[in-house]
C-alpha positions, 0 to 999 in steps of 0.5 A, spaced: 721 143 538 718 136 539 723 131 540 723 127 533 723 133 529 729 132 526 727 125 524 721 127 521 725 133 517 730 127 515 724 122 512 721 129 508 728 131 505 729 124 503 722 125 499 723 132 496 723 132 489 730 132 485 734 139 484 730 142 478 736 145 475 741 139 476 738 135 470 738 142 466 744 143 467 747 137 467 753 135 463 755 143 462 761 143 466 768 138 465 769 134 472 766 137 478 768 134 486 768 128 488 761 128 492 761 125 499 758 119 496 764 119 492 768 119 498 764 113 500 767 109 496 774 110 496 780 106 499 780 107 507 788 109 505 785 114 500 781 116 506 786 117 510 790 121 505 785 125 505 785 127 513 792 128 512 792 133 507 786 136 511 789 136 517 795 140 514 791 145 512 788 145 519 795 146 522 797 152 518 790 155 520 792 154 527 799 156 526 796 163 523 792 164 528 798 163 533 801 168 529 796 174 529 795 172 536 803 173 537 803 181 535 797 183 537 800 190 542 793 192 543 787 191 547 780 192 546 775 194 551 769 190 553 765 194 549 770 192 543 769 185 545 761 185 546 760 189 538 765 184 536 761 178 538 755 180 536 759 183 529 761 176 527 755 172 528 750 176 524 756 178 519 758 170 519 750 167 518 750 172 512 756 170 509 754 163 510 748 165 506 752 168 501 756 162 499 750 158 499 746 163 494 752 164 490 754 157 489 746 155 488 745 159 483 745 154 476 749 159 472 754 158 477 756 151 474 757 155 468 762 159 471 769 160 468 772 159 473 773 152 474 774 152 483 767 155 484 765 151 478 766 145 481 764 148 488 757 149 485 757 142 482 758 140 490 753 145 493 747 143 488 748 136 488 746 136 496 739 138 493 739 131 490 741 128 495 740 132 502 743 127 507 749 126 503 753 130 509 751 125 514 756 120 511 763 122 512 766 122 519 765 130 522 772 131 523 773 131 516 768 135 514 770 140 519 777 140 516 776 140 508 773 148 509 780 149 512 782 153 505 776 158 506 779 160 513 787 161 510 786 168 506 781 171 511 787 170 517 791 171 513 788 178 511 786 180 518 794 179 520 795 184 514 789 188 517 792 188 523 799 190 521 797 196 517 792 199 522 794 197 528 788 193 531 787 188 534 783 182 529 785 176 534 778 175 537 774 177 530 778 172 527 778 166 531 769 167 532 769 167 524 774 160 525 769 158 531 763 160 527 765 155 522 766 149 525 759 150 529 756 152 522 758 145 519 756 142 525 748 145 525 747 143 518 750 136 519 745 136 525 739 138 521 739 133 516 741 127 520 737 122 525 739 125 531 738 122 537 739 124 545 746 118 545 749 124 540 754 128 542 752 135 544 745 133 542 742 137 548 746 143 547 744 143 539 736 142 541 737 147 546 740 153 541 734 151 536 729 152 541 731 158 542 733 161 536 740 161 536 741 156 531 738 155 525 732 150 526 730 144 520 723 147 519 726 153 518 732 149 513 727 145 510 724 151 507 730 153 502 730 145 500 723 146 497 724 151 492 732 152 493 731 160 492 730 162 500 733 161 507 740 160 504 743 161 512 746 156 515 748 158 521 743 162 526 739 164 520 737 171 522 739 175 516 735 170 512 730 175 511 735 180 508 738 175 504 732 173 501 730 180 499 736 181 496 737 174 492 729 176 489 731 183 486 739 183 484 742 176 484 737 170 481 739 171 474 746 174 475 751 169 477 758 173 475 755 178 479 754 174 485 760 171 485 764 178 485 759 180 491 761 174 495 769 176 494 767 183 496 764 181 501 768 177 505 774 180 503 773 188 503 766 189 506 766 184 513 773 186 515 774 193 514 767 195 515 769 192 522 775 195 523 772 202 522 766 200 528 772 199 532 776 205 531 769 209 532 768 205 538 775 205 541 
């Protein structure tokens, strides 16, 4: 990857056509969440209040993780650890894609559940302004995803208690990869220079196919129906085929699938394999 790839990518994104669904569906939802642009308009006092609230959620998640660690009564072998790392990388990459696919679907803006409908408006507003993820402080971008992780951590505490299985490493990796994914998505929409933190590490991981590259993500911003993953991008081909065949015009079905994938398929398939290779 050339050093100026990200700069060129940002310039290209600024010239992309507006979300083809945005104007079509605009006005069909009753008030969607504040976009990043709205965040910038807030006073410093309001921003601090938002940050404190985000820290509360983040702190709760850390306490839950500590609680999960404290109740571990079984150790896992080196083979289990290797499997856990590989499994979490693939399953989390697919999770970012399924989330993105679900909330990018224009029909999701009409979903009966307001939280999902509002999130869809926010996601698709990103197509209108692709570099909006570069505006707020990075800590805010990280922390405001906290509520997504809370039910996942709670579920793994219950799995650990019910099935006597060590789920701390798996849950911690999901938590960590969530931050890396947010950072990576921000980077590919940012004019990143060598002076930025983690510049060299990020470039190395992109060049070696470990993190998704700007070029690959740019394909998503051309048509909005491919390359939904924002972590490694390794599962994009699978999801692209599933989207074309099953999900493209079935908003409620994909929302249901997203919930089933997060809270049933990923944790219980992991539990099954761990018991098999113990």
